[in-house]
N, C-alpha and C positions, 0 to 999 in steps of 0.2 A: 665522180661525183654520183652518179647513178648506183654505183655498188654502196655508197656510204647511206644513201636514200633507202635502199632495199635493206640493208642491215637493220637501220633504226625502225623500219617497218615491220621487219620479222620480229625484232625484239619486243615492240608494242603489241604484235599479236600472241607472242609466249606470254607475255605478263597478262594480256586480256584474257587469255585462255585459262591460265591459272587463277585468276580472280573468279571467272564464271564457275570453274570446278570447285573452289573453295564456297562459293556461295550455293551452289547445289549441294554440296556435302552439308554445309550448316542448316539448309532448308530440311533435308532429310532427317537430321538428328533431331530439330525442332518439331516435325511432324510425329516423329516417335515419341517424344515427350509429351507432345500435345494428347495423343491417343492414351498414353499412360495416365494424364491428369483427368481426362474423360473418364476414364475407368475408375479412379479414386475420387473423383467429385464428390459423392456423397459422404463419403468418409471423412474428407477434408471439411465439407461444411459441418458435419456433426463435431468434429475436433474443433472446430473454430466456435461453433456454439456452446461448447462445453467450456471453452477457455473464457470466453465472453462471459457466462454464468458465474465461473470461478472468481473472475476479477469483479464484477458486481458484487457477488457475496464476500469477497475481501473487502471491499470499499464500504459495504454496509457494517460488517463487523468491525473494522477500524473506526467508523464514526459513532459506532455503539460503544466501543471500548473508551475512546477519547471524552464522551458525554459521561461515562462512567466515573472516568477519572477525575474529570472537572467536578463531578457530583461530590465523590469522596473528599476531594481537595477543600471544598466548599464545606462540607460538614467537619473537617478536620480544623478549619480555621475557626469556625464558631465555637466547636468545643473548646480549643484553645484559648478563646477569648473568654469564655465562660468560666473555664477553670482558671485562668490567670485572675480574673476578677473576683472569684470566691475565693481562692487562697490569698489575693491581696487583702480583701477585706477581713479574712480571718486572720491574718497576719496584725493589721492595723487593730483590730478590736480585741485581740488577746490580751492585752495589757490591761486595758481599762475595763471591758466589760465581757467578764468570764463566763456568765451565763449565756450572753449572745454569742459568745464565741462557740462554746459548746451546742448551741441550737444550729449555728451557722454549719459546724463540722458534721453534725448529725444530717443537715439538709444535703450536705456535700455527699456523704456516704450514701444516703438514700438516692440521690441523683446519679452516681456512677452504678449502683446496683440496678437503677431503673433502666439504664442505657444499655447495660449488658443484658439484663432480661430482654430487652426490647430487641436487640441484634440477634439473640439466639431463638 
């Protein structure tokens, strides 16, 4: 019976020693990496600040691009409504009022020319 208890005690000592050695080995490795990180701290901070700047710049650019697209979409809708209204009235007036239709057609051409000159 004492032999059995002595065997278990020796096995526990071997396991405990192995765990302590593994913990010491891990501690040495962590200290080595800690020294490396201390040496590279300034570079890491600079890289992280550059990354932060890039992310915020991209966010600002993305917001600006979305706002620009919304503005273009709104302009397109307004121009589409204007053109549909003009050409619909031109189509409706063509048969009855030829002079009014010609005047309206001239107004449409002038409007298109004005928009192209304004964008250039």
